[in-house]
Structures are given as C-alpha cells and as structure tokens.
N, CA, C and O of each residue as an XYZ file, in Angstrom:
476
protein
N     -18.172    -10.477     -6.430
C     -17.005     -9.589     -5.642
C     -15.680    -10.619     -5.350
O     -14.573    -10.228     -5.717
N     -15.803    -11.824     -4.742
C     -14.523    -12.162     -4.442
C     -13.496    -12.632     -5.944
O     -12.297    -12.367     -5.858
N     -13.893    -13.162     -6.975
C     -13.250    -13.026     -8.121
C     -12.379    -11.899     -8.285
O     -11.155    -12.017     -8.222
N     -13.186    -10.400     -8.573
C     -12.544     -9.166     -9.308
C     -11.511     -9.346     -7.563
O     -10.301     -9.445     -7.764
N     -11.854     -9.375     -6.336
C     -10.627     -9.492     -5.342
C      -9.103     -9.807     -5.543
O      -8.030     -9.204     -5.500
N      -9.703    -11.413     -5.853
C      -8.531    -12.034     -6.296
C      -7.210    -11.337     -7.675
O      -5.988    -11.190     -7.670
N      -8.644    -10.998     -8.994
C      -7.740    -10.836     -9.600
C      -6.868     -9.550     -9.399
O      -5.962     -9.163    -10.137
N      -7.212     -9.116     -8.540
C      -6.737     -7.391     -8.053
C      -5.198     -8.069     -7.295
O      -4.242     -7.298     -7.211
N      -5.085     -9.160     -6.902
C      -4.072     -9.495     -6.336
C      -4.427     -9.110     -4.547
O      -3.626     -8.729     -3.693
N      -5.497     -9.303     -4.451
C      -5.852     -9.106     -2.666
C      -6.602    -10.278     -2.326
O      -7.363    -10.878     -3.086
N      -6.316    -10.593     -1.025
C      -6.704    -11.675     -0.535
C      -8.058    -11.811     -0.462
O      -8.744    -10.869     -0.064
N      -8.828    -13.465     -0.984
C     -10.313    -13.600     -1.309
C     -11.103    -13.199     -0.346
O     -10.825    -13.696      0.745
N     -12.255    -12.258     -0.367
C     -13.098    -12.013      0.743
C     -13.452    -13.156      1.812
O     -12.965    -14.284      1.737
N     -14.079    -12.875      2.514
C     -15.244    -14.325      3.077
C     -16.782    -13.713      3.138
O     -17.143    -12.568      3.409
N     -17.386    -14.624      2.867
C     -18.848    -14.193      2.625
C     -19.372    -14.920      3.372
O     -19.097    -16.119      3.356
N     -20.207    -14.434      4.171
C     -21.483    -15.341      5.043
C     -22.665    -15.318      5.070
O     -23.069    -14.391      5.773
N     -23.493    -15.947      4.603
C     -24.929    -15.364      4.229
C     -25.943    -15.985      5.842
O     -26.209    -17.127      6.215
N     -26.287    -14.549      6.476
C     -27.312    -14.788      7.525
C     -28.529    -15.474      7.258
O     -28.507    -16.353      6.396
N     -29.704    -15.187      7.920
C     -30.786    -14.999      7.679
C     -31.625    -14.333      6.863
O     -32.445    -14.799      6.073
N     -31.250    -12.704      7.217
C     -31.927    -11.585      6.498
C     -30.814    -11.154      5.802
O     -31.117    -10.314      4.955
N     -29.691    -11.409      5.847
C     -28.400    -10.328      5.435
C     -27.095    -11.408      5.227
O     -26.814    -12.523      5.668
N     -26.445    -10.403      4.273
C     -24.942    -11.348      3.992
C     -24.232    -10.462      4.434
O     -24.516     -9.268      4.340
N     -22.644    -11.161      5.277
C     -21.595    -10.451      5.401
C     -20.604    -10.643      4.863
O     -20.119    -11.727      4.541
N     -20.105     -9.354      4.672
C     -18.777     -9.423      3.500
C     -17.573     -9.278      4.564
O     -17.512     -8.338      5.356
N     -16.794    -10.132      4.505
C     -15.051     -9.533      5.417
C     -14.240     -9.494      4.546
O     -14.166    -10.418      3.736
N     -13.271     -8.218      4.476
C     -12.107     -7.618      3.532
C     -10.967     -8.302      4.959
O     -10.927     -8.022      6.157
N     -10.495     -8.874      4.457
C      -8.713     -8.832      5.167
C      -7.962     -8.048      4.466
O      -8.114     -7.895      3.254
N      -6.823     -7.306      5.355
C      -6.181     -6.853      5.405
C      -5.344     -6.357      4.193
O      -4.358     -7.013      3.860
N      -5.543     -5.708      3.805
C      -4.792     -5.250      2.224
C      -3.839     -4.578      1.363
O      -3.105     -4.837      0.409
N      -4.331     -3.100      2.493
C      -3.882     -1.838      2.572
C      -4.511     -1.329      1.209
O      -5.680     -1.707      1.127
N      -4.128     -0.643      0.197
C      -4.533     -0.068     -0.869
C      -4.592     -1.014     -2.109
O      -3.865     -1.934     -2.482
N      -5.704     -0.458     -2.599
C      -6.021     -1.506     -4.039
C      -5.052     -0.695     -5.161
O      -5.212      0.480     -5.490
N      -3.777     -1.814     -5.781
C      -2.888     -0.832     -6.872
C      -3.164     -1.899     -7.903
O      -3.743     -2.977     -7.770
N      -2.566     -1.296     -9.049
C      -2.803     -2.143    -10.233
C      -1.538     -2.734    -10.471
O      -0.510     -2.354     -9.911
N      -1.608     -3.828    -11.447
C       0.088     -4.162    -12.013
C       1.037     -4.706    -11.250
O       1.381     -4.326    -10.131
N       1.469     -5.634    -11.892
C       2.359     -6.774    -11.316
C       3.106     -6.350    -10.200
O       3.094     -7.086     -9.213
N       4.029     -4.862    -10.152
C       5.170     -4.170     -9.229
C       4.261     -4.011     -8.331
O       4.415     -4.599     -7.260
N       3.068     -3.163     -8.545
C       2.122     -2.660     -7.675
C       1.372     -3.837     -6.338
O       1.193     -3.620     -5.140
N       1.043     -5.203     -7.251
C       0.827     -6.004     -6.571
C       2.440     -6.520     -5.663
O       2.379     -6.487     -4.434
N       3.421     -6.845     -6.140
C       4.446     -7.100     -5.253
C       4.707     -6.192     -4.079
O       5.156     -6.616     -3.014
N       4.451     -5.090     -4.278
C       4.537     -3.544     -3.342
C       3.697     -4.508     -1.876
O       4.271     -4.748     -0.814
N       2.421     -4.872     -2.176
C       1.213     -4.883     -1.532
C       1.766     -6.149     -0.519
O       1.890     -6.146      0.706
N       2.051     -7.240     -1.521
C       2.503     -8.450     -1.002
C       4.134     -8.201     -0.254
O       4.596     -9.150      0.378
N       4.818     -7.115     -0.345
C       5.781     -7.349      0.591
C       5.716     -6.729      1.903
O       6.327     -7.197      2.864
N       4.821     -5.446      1.984
C       3.962     -4.723      3.200
C       3.388     -5.867      3.636
O       3.571     -6.190      4.809
N       2.570     -6.710      2.752
C       1.935     -8.002      4.007
C       2.951     -8.951      4.619
O       2.722     -9.354      5.759
N       3.993     -9.332      4.021
C       5.249    -10.084      4.087
C       5.589     -9.697      5.473
O       5.387    -10.344      6.500
N       6.417     -7.945      5.263
C       6.662     -7.083      6.406
C       5.701     -7.518      7.752
O       5.953     -8.406      8.566
N       4.696     -6.742      7.728
C       3.775     -6.967      8.784
C       3.917     -8.414      9.380
O       4.314     -8.669     10.517
N       3.537     -9.300      8.444
C       3.701    -10.612      9.430
C       4.592    -10.802     10.108
O       4.493    -11.275     11.240
N       5.956    -10.376      9.399
C       7.392    -10.459     10.037
C       7.414     -9.660     11.533
O       7.894    -10.068     12.590
N       6.793     -8.503     11.277
C       6.544     -7.592     12.548
C       5.636     -8.730     13.507
O       6.245     -9.477     14.273
N       4.384     -8.778     13.410
C       3.438     -9.686     14.407
C       4.474    -10.739     14.922
O       4.533    -11.189     16.066
N       4.893    -10.898     14.370
C       6.054    -12.464     15.262
C       7.138    -12.033     16.016
O       7.487    -12.779     16.931
N       7.960    -10.641     15.781
C       8.677    -10.398     16.407
C       8.297     -9.475     17.234
O       7.949     -8.415     16.714
N       8.239     -9.589     18.866
C       8.327     -9.258     19.893
C       9.266     -7.762     20.402
O       8.925     -6.896     21.208
N      10.065     -7.833     19.891
C      11.223     -6.351     19.990
C      11.210     -6.057     18.943
O      12.343     -5.809     18.529
N      10.263     -5.919     18.061
C      10.939     -5.355     16.668
C      11.893     -5.731     15.741
O      12.729     -6.499     16.215
N      12.097     -5.351     14.191
C      12.911     -5.887     13.532
C      13.547     -4.918     13.090
O      13.049     -3.871     12.677
N      15.156     -5.298     13.163
C      15.722     -4.210     12.025
C      15.838     -4.254     10.933
O      15.890     -5.344     10.363
N      15.946     -2.660     10.022
C      16.113     -2.738      8.726
C      16.845     -3.986      7.940
O      16.495     -4.358      6.820
N      17.938     -4.589      8.717
C      18.424     -5.563      7.822
C      17.954     -6.599      8.167
O      18.018     -7.551      7.390
N      17.294     -6.753      9.521
C      16.991     -8.249      9.770
C      15.572     -8.281      8.768
O      15.515     -9.354      8.169
N      14.453     -7.386      8.458
C      13.235     -7.526      7.742
C      13.896     -7.612      6.227
O      13.252     -8.312      5.445
N      15.244     -6.915      5.645
C      15.422     -7.050      4.648
C      16.417     -8.531      4.204
O      16.907     -8.652      3.081
N      16.561     -9.431      5.157
C      17.517    -10.488      5.255
C      16.611    -11.682      5.133
O      17.080    -12.735      4.700
N      15.203    -11.584      5.523
C      14.125    -12.251      5.555
C      13.199    -12.535      4.052
O      12.591    -13.532      3.664
N      13.415    -11.135      3.420
C      12.569    -11.241      2.538
C      13.371    -11.868      1.729
O      14.527    -12.178      2.016
N      12.494    -12.225      0.059
C      13.473    -12.949     -1.084
C      14.484    -11.725     -1.310
O      14.432    -10.515     -1.090
N      15.645    -12.810     -1.977
C      16.376    -12.230     -2.564
C      16.430    -11.313     -3.426
O      17.356    -10.523     -3.613
N      15.385    -11.396     -4.001
C      15.667    -10.018     -5.245
C      15.028     -8.827     -4.967
O      14.803     -7.985     -5.837
N      14.591     -8.654     -3.309
C      13.962     -7.374     -3.317
C      15.321     -6.757     -2.468
O      15.975     -7.225     -1.536
N      15.444     -5.240     -3.393
C      16.552     -4.485     -2.532
C      16.573     -3.629     -1.459
O      15.434     -3.225     -1.222
N      17.110     -3.344     -0.978
C      17.023     -2.225      0.194
C      16.016     -1.077      0.297
O      15.248     -0.802      1.219
N      16.236     -0.400     -1.027
C      15.424      0.510     -1.226
C      14.009      0.474     -1.706
O      13.405      1.486     -2.061
N      13.354     -1.087     -1.701
C      12.027     -1.091     -1.973
C      11.386     -1.727     -0.704
O      10.192     -1.660     -0.413
N      12.392     -2.373      0.028
C      12.315     -2.667      1.740
C      11.912     -1.275      2.505
O      11.021     -1.111      3.338
N      12.666     -0.500      2.069
C      12.940      1.161      2.744
C      10.994      1.681      2.643
O      10.144      2.000      3.474
N      11.037      1.505      1.069
C       9.758      2.181      0.540
C       8.419      1.471      1.280
O       7.465      2.176      1.610
N       8.430      0.046      1.507
C       7.748     -0.506      1.959
C       7.580      0.110      3.644
O       6.445      0.454      3.977
N       8.180      0.177      4.184
C       8.368      0.907      5.578
C       7.415      1.618      5.556
O       6.218      1.449      5.790
N       8.286      2.801      5.126
C       7.830      4.034      5.162
C       5.973      3.897      4.505
O       5.022      4.428      5.078
N       5.911      3.387      3.717
C       4.181      2.737      3.169
C       3.694      2.707      4.630
O       2.909      3.612      4.912
N       4.054      1.713      5.763
C       3.715      1.150      6.461
C       3.959      2.138      7.646
O       3.306      1.836      8.645
N       4.599      3.044      7.748
C       4.743      4.119      8.747
C       4.100      5.292      8.397
O       4.158      6.280      9.129
N       3.512      5.284      7.386
C       2.626      6.636      6.803
C       0.933      5.870      7.294
O       0.020      6.638      7.596
N       0.746      4.586      7.312
C      -0.365      4.615      7.737
C      -0.356      4.143      9.170
O      -1.319      3.656      9.763
N       0.430      4.276      9.482
C       0.074      4.019     11.259
C       0.172      2.585     11.384
O      -0.315      2.233     12.458
N       0.642      1.559     10.656
C       1.020      0.075     10.828
C       2.094      0.004     11.514
O       2.331     -1.177     11.765
N       2.792      0.639     11.903
C       4.111      0.053     12.167
C       4.972      1.549     12.401
O       4.984      2.443     11.556
N       5.626      1.610     13.622
C       6.550      2.200     14.350
C       7.680      2.400     14.519
O       8.105      1.603     15.356
N       8.807      3.393     13.985
C      10.539      2.735     14.374
C      10.668      3.638     16.003
O      10.376      4.724     16.503
N      11.228      2.498     16.307
C      11.851      2.957     17.731
C      12.958      3.360     17.910
O      13.551      2.298     17.715
N      14.069      4.381     18.230
C      15.950      4.171     18.429
C      15.857      5.054     17.122
O      15.117      5.793     16.472
N      17.128      4.468     17.179
C      17.795      5.796     16.105
C      18.860      5.366     15.028
O      19.162      4.199     15.274
N      19.424      5.749     14.138
C      20.348      5.432     13.285
C      20.574      3.552     13.235
O      19.544      2.878     13.233
N      21.702      2.959     13.204
C      21.810      1.836     13.003
C      21.117      0.920     14.276
O      20.704     -0.239     14.311
N      21.169      1.664     14.982
C      20.105      0.683     16.472
C      18.569      0.969     16.183
O      17.698      0.677     17.002
N      18.328      1.508     15.072
C      16.372      1.661     15.421
C      16.251      0.386     14.648
O      16.889     -0.257     13.814
N      14.899      0.311     15.461
C      13.783     -1.596     15.062
C      12.293     -0.680     14.464
O      12.038      0.508     14.658
N      11.631     -1.514     13.841
C      10.410     -1.355     13.393
C       9.588     -2.245     13.727
O       9.371     -3.260     13.066
N       8.856     -1.842     15.175
C       7.668     -2.817     15.762
C       5.916     -2.571     15.062
O       5.505     -1.518     14.575
N       5.276     -3.624     15.178
C       4.137     -3.180     14.401
C       2.862     -2.178     15.726
O       2.922     -2.234     16.955
N       2.147     -1.606     15.118
C       1.688     -0.752     15.851
C      -0.092     -2.110     16.184
O      -0.394     -3.066     15.469
N      -0.586     -1.789     17.019
C      -2.067     -2.836     17.327
C      -3.068     -2.082     16.628
O      -2.964     -0.856     16.608
N      -4.135     -2.722     15.985
C      -5.245     -2.014     15.434
C      -5.853     -1.202     16.410
O      -6.265     -1.556     17.515
N      -5.875      0.044     15.845
C      -7.043      1.400     16.652
C      -5.888      2.327     17.108
O      -6.032      3.549     17.108
N      -4.823      1.767     17.467
C      -3.919      2.653     18.635
C      -3.216      3.811     17.812
O      -2.804      4.808     18.405
N      -3.070      3.657     16.304
C      -2.959      4.801     15.482
C      -3.847      5.473     15.008
O      -4.999      5.149     15.299
N      -3.662      6.434     14.275
C      -4.949      7.470     13.487
C      -5.612      6.209     12.696
O      -6.820      5.974     12.745
N      -4.837      5.561     12.088
C      -5.608      4.632     10.646
C      -6.168      3.771     11.479
O      -5.615      3.356     12.497
N      -7.268      3.461     11.103
C      -7.957      2.171     11.256
C      -9.444      1.762      9.403
O     -10.086      2.390      8.561
N      -9.119      0.152      9.896
C      -9.927      0.008      8.484
C     -11.030      0.458      8.319
O     -11.497      0.117      7.232
N     -11.844      1.243      9.066
C     -12.780      2.111      8.560
C     -12.382      3.457      8.604
O     -13.291      4.269      8.432
N     -11.275      3.889      8.787
C     -11.446      5.491      8.235
C     -11.142      5.848      6.457
O     -10.389      5.477      5.557
N     -12.034      6.606      6.634
C     -11.798      6.970      5.065
C     -10.718      7.360      4.747
O      -9.900      7.782      5.563
N     -10.492      7.278      3.319
C      -8.885      7.927      2.652
C      -8.741      8.985      2.292
O      -9.420      9.595      1.466
N      -7.724      9.374      2.942
C      -7.339     10.625      3.009
C      -7.582     11.817      4.436
O      -7.404     13.025      4.593
N      -8.147     10.522      5.398
C      -8.090     11.546      7.068
C      -6.958     10.811      8.026
O      -6.717     11.256      9.148
C-alpha cells in the first residue's frame, strides 16, 4: 500500500500495528491524480496550503505566486487556488487587488477528509 501511494505521487501513509489491529493514516493529499502534470498540480496545492498555514493574515495572489518556483504561471496558481476554494480548504477575504486567501481550519467548511467525494 505504501509503495502504491508513493508511486502515485502521494505522501507515504503511516502504518501502525496494534495488538489486534492495523491503523493506516493517510496525510492530506487532495484527489488522487495521474501523470506528471497532475502530480505537479497536487504538489502546488500542497505548497500553497503550507504557505497559508504559516500566514496569519492570509496571502495575496501575487505573494503566493512570488513564493512558488519561477516556472509556475499565474494561471496555474489561479487554478490551484480555485481547487482549494472548491474543496473549502481556503477562502478569499477582500476583493480585487486587496483580496487575500486564508486557510480554513479543518471541519470549518463542508469538506472534511471523511466526506465522500461529490458531497
């Protein structure tokens, strides 16, 4: 299972053996996607979430784009931010050039790691 997760570009799951059970923990990874382009998209979303976790007052689009690698276009950043908003992992505050994106705390939005897809 761990090999399949890492070969798909996902974080390695934690496997813990108990007395009479096995616990497998999967860390935040979003949606399982295939192909290098999709892995890059997942990694980009993970990087943005990590940035937002560290920013108390959120970050503007230009700040997020500046902190990502130079080969990431503004359109790619906007797509990743839209995906995070759709998953209710981040929310915008403000409007226009003053808009900032901030991280939603787990359980605050509709989406949680245990929510089935499509709900």
